[in-house]
C-alpha positions as a printed NumPy array, in Angstrom:
array([[-18.272, -11.73 ,  16.753],
       [-17.635,  -8.11 ,  15.762],
       [-20.594,  -5.852,  16.531],
       [-20.572,  -2.249,  15.364],
       [-22.845,  -1.031,  18.163],
       [-20.387,  -2.361,  20.744],
       [-17.356,  -0.587,  19.277],
       [-19.399,   2.623,  18.98 ],
       [-20.292,   2.357,  22.665],
       [-16.662,   1.653,  23.581],
       [-15.521,   4.735,  21.66 ],
       [-18.198,   6.833,  23.39 ],
       [-17.043,   5.577,  26.8  ],
       [-13.417,   6.265,  25.916],
       [-14.259,   9.772,  24.732],
       [-16.02 ,  10.473,  28.031],
       [-12.881,   9.301,  29.87 ],
       [-10.785,  11.528,  27.633],
       [-12.923,  14.563,  28.504],
       [-12.802,  13.709,  32.201],
       [ -9.14 ,  12.772,  32.627],
       [ -7.387,  14.466,  29.692],
       [ -5.47 ,  13.292,  26.64 ],
       [ -2.43 ,  12.001,  28.542],
       [ -4.357,   9.705,  30.854],
       [ -4.511,   5.977,  30.078],
       [ -8.131,   6.046,  31.295],
       [ -9.334,   6.989,  27.82 ],
       [ -7.888,   3.754,  26.463],
       [ -9.548,   1.306,  28.833],
       [-13.046,   0.956,  27.243],
       [-11.658,   0.49 ,  23.725],
       [ -8.988,  -1.938,  24.924],
       [-11.63 ,  -3.989,  26.726],
       [-13.827,  -4.142,  23.628],
       [-10.894,  -5.288,  21.496],
       [ -9.753,  -7.821,  24.09 ],
       [-13.283,  -9.238,  24.458],
       [-13.597,  -9.555,  20.67 ],
       [-10.25 , -11.332,  20.398],
       [-11.246, -13.67 ,  23.236],
       [-14.278, -14.712,  21.181],
       [-12.137, -15.226,  18.081],
       [ -9.23 , -17.088,  19.687],
       [-11.067, -19.04 ,  22.366],
       [-10.133, -20.3  ,  25.806],
       [ -6.918, -22.031,  24.75 ],
       [ -5.246, -18.653,  24.363],
       [ -4.362, -15.944,  26.869],
       [ -5.316, -12.332,  26.091],
       [ -3.141,  -9.68 ,  27.726],
       [ -4.307,  -6.075,  27.685],
       [ -4.486,  -2.864,  29.678],
       [ -7.316,  -2.734,  32.233],
       [ -7.952,  -1.739,  35.828],
       [ -6.713,  -5.144,  36.985],
       [ -4.245,  -6.215,  34.284],
       [ -1.462,  -4.812,  32.145],
       [ -0.081,  -5.179,  28.659],
       [  2.328,  -7.965,  27.756],
       [  5.905,  -7.028,  26.945],
       [  6.82 ,  -8.67 ,  23.654],
       [ 10.46 ,  -9.199,  22.739],
       [ 10.96 ,  -7.604,  19.345],
       [ 13.96 ,  -7.945,  17.068],
       [ 15.395,  -4.608,  18.184],
       [ 13.711,  -3.774,  21.507],
       [ 11.021,  -5.091,  23.887],
       [  7.609,  -3.54 ,  23.279],
       [  4.554,  -3.207,  25.549],
       [  1.83 ,  -4.241,  23.095],
       [ -1.742,  -2.982,  23.588],
       [ -3.253,  -6.44 ,  23.187],
       [ -1.288,  -9.667,  22.845],
       [ -2.559, -13.194,  22.253],
       [ -0.339, -15.825,  23.853],
       [ -0.384, -19.61 ,  24.038],
       [  1.697, -21.236,  26.717],
       [  3.467, -17.944,  27.28 ],
       [  4.44 , -17.602,  23.598],
       [  3.004, -14.65 ,  21.624],
       [  1.058, -15.675,  18.532],
       [ -0.706, -12.408,  17.593],
       [ -0.428,  -8.717,  18.542],
       [ -2.783,  -5.785,  18.14 ],
       [ -1.998,  -2.087,  18.4  ],
       [ -4.747,   0.48 ,  19.067],
       [ -4.725,   4.22 ,  18.42 ],
       [ -7.604,   6.555,  19.302],
       [ -6.837,   9.989,  17.856],
       [ -8.993,  12.654,  19.502],
       [ -7.335,  15.9  ,  18.315],
       [ -4.481,  17.495,  16.353],
       [ -4.188,  14.654,  13.847],
       [ -2.679,  16.435,  10.854],
       [  0.322,  17.917,  12.643],
       [  1.238,  14.419,  13.838],
       [  0.052,  12.406,  10.822],
       [  3.486,  11.38 ,   9.524],
       [  4.719,  10.55 ,  13.017],
       [  1.719,   8.284,  13.618],
       [  2.349,   6.494,  10.335],
       [  6.106,   6.112,  10.721],
       [  5.865,   4.994,  14.355],
       [  3.295,   2.364,  13.386],
       [  5.582,   0.956,  10.701],
       [  8.552,   0.928,  13.078],
       [  6.618,  -0.878,  15.82 ],
       [  5.29 ,  -3.363,  13.289],
       [  8.703,  -4.155,  11.805],
       [ 10.197,  -4.659,  15.258],
       [  7.587,  -7.298,  16.182],
       [  6.988,  -8.942,  12.799],
       [ 10.715,  -9.405,  12.21 ],
       [ 10.364, -11.989,  14.987],
       [  7.639, -13.763,  12.971],
       [  4.846, -12.513,  15.245],
       [  1.907, -10.978,  13.319],
       [  1.045,  -7.427,  14.351],
       [ -2.237,  -5.748,  13.336],
       [ -3.368,  -2.173,  13.987],
       [ -6.705,  -0.438,  14.431],
       [ -6.76 ,   3.355,  14.251],
       [ -9.854,   5.281,  15.3  ],
       [-10.041,   8.796,  13.846],
       [-12.514,  11.624,  14.146],
       [-13.607,  12.635,  10.632],
       [-13.826,  16.227,  11.875],
       [-10.859,  16.552,  14.2  ],
       [-10.426,  19.558,  16.509],
       [ -7.064,  21.295,  16.546],
       [ -5.92 ,  22.75 ,  19.872],
       [ -3.126,  25.225,  20.46 ],
       [ -0.628,  24.451,  23.211],
       [ -1.741,  27.416,  25.311],
       [ -5.433,  26.483,  24.984],
       [ -6.115,  22.723,  25.198],
       [ -9.85 ,  23.303,  25.733],
       [-11.108,  25.485,  22.878],
       [-10.257,  24.245,  19.341],
       [ -8.816,  26.955,  17.122],
       [-10.071,  25.129,  14.02 ],
       [-11.604,  21.874,  12.802],
       [ -9.545,  19.702,  10.45 ],
       [-11.365,  17.285,   8.152],
       [ -9.807,  13.928,   7.296],
       [ -9.369,  13.708,   3.514],
       [ -8.161,  11.241,   0.866],
       [ -4.537,  12.267,   1.323],
       [ -4.698,  11.314,   5.001],
       [ -6.022,   7.835,   4.186],
       [ -4.147,   7.074,   0.956],
       [ -0.825,   6.237,   2.623],
       [ -2.565,   3.576,   4.718],
       [ -4.164,   2.098,   1.6  ],
       [ -0.793,   2.062,  -0.179],
       [  0.721,   0.29 ,   2.803],
       [ -1.92 ,  -2.439,   3.049],
       [ -1.817,  -2.992,  -0.74 ],
       [  1.985,  -3.361,  -0.603],
       [  3.675,  -6.755,  -0.774],
       [  4.034,  -8.534,   2.595],
       [  7.112,  -7.374,   4.487],
       [  8.071,  -6.689,   8.089],
       [  6.784,  -3.104,   8.264],
       [  3.405,  -3.832,   6.643],
       [  0.881,  -4.8  ,   9.346],
       [ -0.74 ,  -8.213,   9.282],
       [ -4.072,  -6.37 ,   9.362],
       [ -5.039,  -2.696,   9.334],
       [ -8.26 ,  -0.865,  10.155],
       [ -9.045,   2.836,   9.882],
       [-12.371,   3.516,  11.603],
       [-13.701,   7.026,  10.99 ],
       [-16.316,   8.374,  13.376],
       [-18.148,  11.586,  14.154],
       [-18.205,  12.656,  17.8  ],
       [-20.419,  15.389,  19.177],
       [-18.17 ,  17.435,  21.449],
       [-20.981,  18.366,  23.843],
       [-23.026,  15.168,  24.099],
       [-20.285,  12.656,  23.328],
       [-22.565,  10.913,  20.83 ],
       [-20.568,   8.761,  18.404],
       [-21.716,   7.838,  14.901],
       [-20.013,   6.047,  12.05 ],
       [-18.875,   8.418,   9.307],
       [-20.724,   8.2  ,   5.999],
       [-17.736,   7.391,   3.777],
       [-19.474,   7.978,   0.447],
       [-20.565,  11.429,   1.561],
       [-17.086,  12.255,   2.822],
       [-14.909,  10.722,   0.093],
       [-17.077,   9.761,  -2.86 ],
       [-18.268,   6.299,  -3.887],
       [-15.048,   4.905,  -5.382],
       [-12.686,   5.9  ,  -2.562],
       [-15.26 ,   4.872,   0.06 ],
       [-15.335,   1.409,  -1.536],
       [-11.552,   1.099,  -1.163],
       [-11.74 ,   2.014,   2.527],
       [-14.579,  -0.443,   3.131],
       [-12.889,  -3.309,   1.278],
       [ -9.425,  -2.935,   2.813],
       [ -9.644,  -0.9  ,   6.04 ],
       [-13.105,  -1.468,   7.552],
       [-13.6  ,  -3.097,  10.985],
       [-15.701,  -5.844,   9.371],
       [-12.84 ,  -6.792,   7.021],
       [-10.28 ,  -6.378,   9.806],
       [-11.857,  -8.871,  12.192],
       [-12.566, -11.343,   9.361],
       [ -8.842, -11.253,   8.57 ],
       [ -8.017, -12.034,  12.189],
       [-10.489, -14.944,  12.176],
       [ -8.891, -16.269,   8.974],
       [ -5.403, -15.898,  10.405],
       [ -6.373, -17.8  ,  13.55 ],
       [ -7.943, -20.586,  11.47 ],
       [ -4.844, -20.9  ,   9.262],
       [ -2.541, -20.743,  12.284],
       [ -4.267, -23.702,  13.914],
       [ -4.235, -25.701,  10.657],
       [ -0.463, -25.233,  10.413],
       [  0.016, -26.294,  14.027],
       [ -1.818, -29.613,  13.602]])
């Protein structure tokens, strides 16, 4: 069901939208959201409704324990949410916002999962991330490289015991994007992090593992509902 070439193409299309419309526009989200929604439709099947952001549809508002949340992609059955997915595509200035990204993700997750609704997250990062100053959002003042420290907190989280703030599933997908051509390639993890750390990322945070977990969750969910 998951195909790497399709997510690569979706990221490329989203990056082109980002360059055309800017970082604040929701346009950059549409291709990736569609890819994720299409993949979840294949996994969950026609009995379930998939709500997501597109040109003709909008996200579902899920009632959390503390506040209602517009979730990027929600799987519903008979109007009841059974699975949620959050998507983040980080195109620039990652390191200055790294802790905020992480803390916000845990807060969103706890709010939804405290209502017994599983919430998974996929985060797409540029291995070499441009950093832009506020007064110059076009020319990067430097390039920041994602390192072990940036990834370790996500590994610690997914290895933690199950609790409300730990996502049901978590994926960190590192890519290289050519700023001029928009070409997207999957980052060589061994070259970037070494063999041992690359193995940890692949085993716990890879897209392949992520979508297998969702398939397993759906299978177990339907067994329980029989």
